[in-house]
C-alpha positions in Angstrom: -26.1 5.9 11.5 -23.6 3.4 13.0 -24.3 2.2 16.5 -21.9 0.5 18.9 -24.2 -2.6 19.0 -23.8 -3.0 15.2 -20.1 -3.7 15.5 -19.1 -7.3 15.9 -15.8 -8.4 17.3 -13.4 -10.1 14.9 -11.4 -13.2 15.6 -8.9 -12.6 12.8 -5.3 -12.0 13.8 -5.0 -9.2 11.3 -8.1 -7.3 12.4 -7.9 -3.7 13.6 -10.2 -2.4 16.2 -12.8 0.2 15.4 -12.9 3.3 17.5 -15.7 5.8 17.6 -14.3 9.3 18.3 -16.7 12.2 19.0 -16.5 15.0 16.5 -16.6 18.6 17.7 -20.3 18.7 16.9 -20.9 15.6 19.1 -21.5 13.1 16.2 -19.4 10.0 16.1 -16.4 9.7 13.8 -15.6 6.1 12.6 -11.9 5.4 13.0 -9.7 2.4 12.8 -6.8 1.8 15.1 -3.9 0.2 13.2 -1.2 0.0 15.9 -1.7 -3.8 16.4 -1.4 -4.4 12.6 1.7 -2.2 12.5 3.2 -4.4 15.3 2.6 -7.6 13.3 3.8 -6.3 10.0 7.2 -7.6 8.9 9.2 -4.7 7.5 10.9 -5.0 4.2 14.7 -4.8 4.9 15.6 -4.0 1.3 16.0 -0.3 0.5 14.6 1.1 -2.8 17.2 1.2 -5.6 19.0 4.4 -6.1 17.8 6.5 -9.0 21.3 6.8 -10.6 21.6 3.0 -10.5 18.3 2.7 -12.3 19.3 5.1 -15.0 22.7 3.4 -15.4 20.9 0.1 -15.9 19.4 1.6 -19.1 22.8 1.3 -20.7 22.9 2.4 -24.3 19.2 2.1 -24.8 17.8 4.6 -27.3 14.2 4.2 -26.4 12.5 3.6 -23.1 9.2 4.6 -21.5 8.0 5.5 -18.1 5.9 2.3 -18.4 9.2 0.4 -18.1 10.0 2.1 -14.8 6.6 2.2 -13.2 4.9 -1.0 -14.4 7.6 -3.3 -15.6 6.6 -5.9 -13.1 3.4 -6.5 -14.9 5.5 -8.1 -17.7 3.3 -6.8 -20.6 3.6 -9.1 -23.6 5.0 -7.5 -26.8 4.9 -8.8 -30.3 8.2 -10.3 -31.3 8.7 -7.7 -34.2 8.3 -4.9 -31.7 
């Protein structure tokens, strides 16, 4: 069982404090408080692309796969004849 004396303070600027909250039965619940991390996080100012723009970008393609939409950034190598 986790005890308060087992927790060591962190010196990392991205750390998140651990909070022990009592459960209704009295036992401790291990929680992490992320509000400081959320304050330091730089938000991405670019919105997600619109779905109709994504579909329009397919143009006259006859074949496509959901792999192209979901994991295209992995840049999976294909054989030249494919």
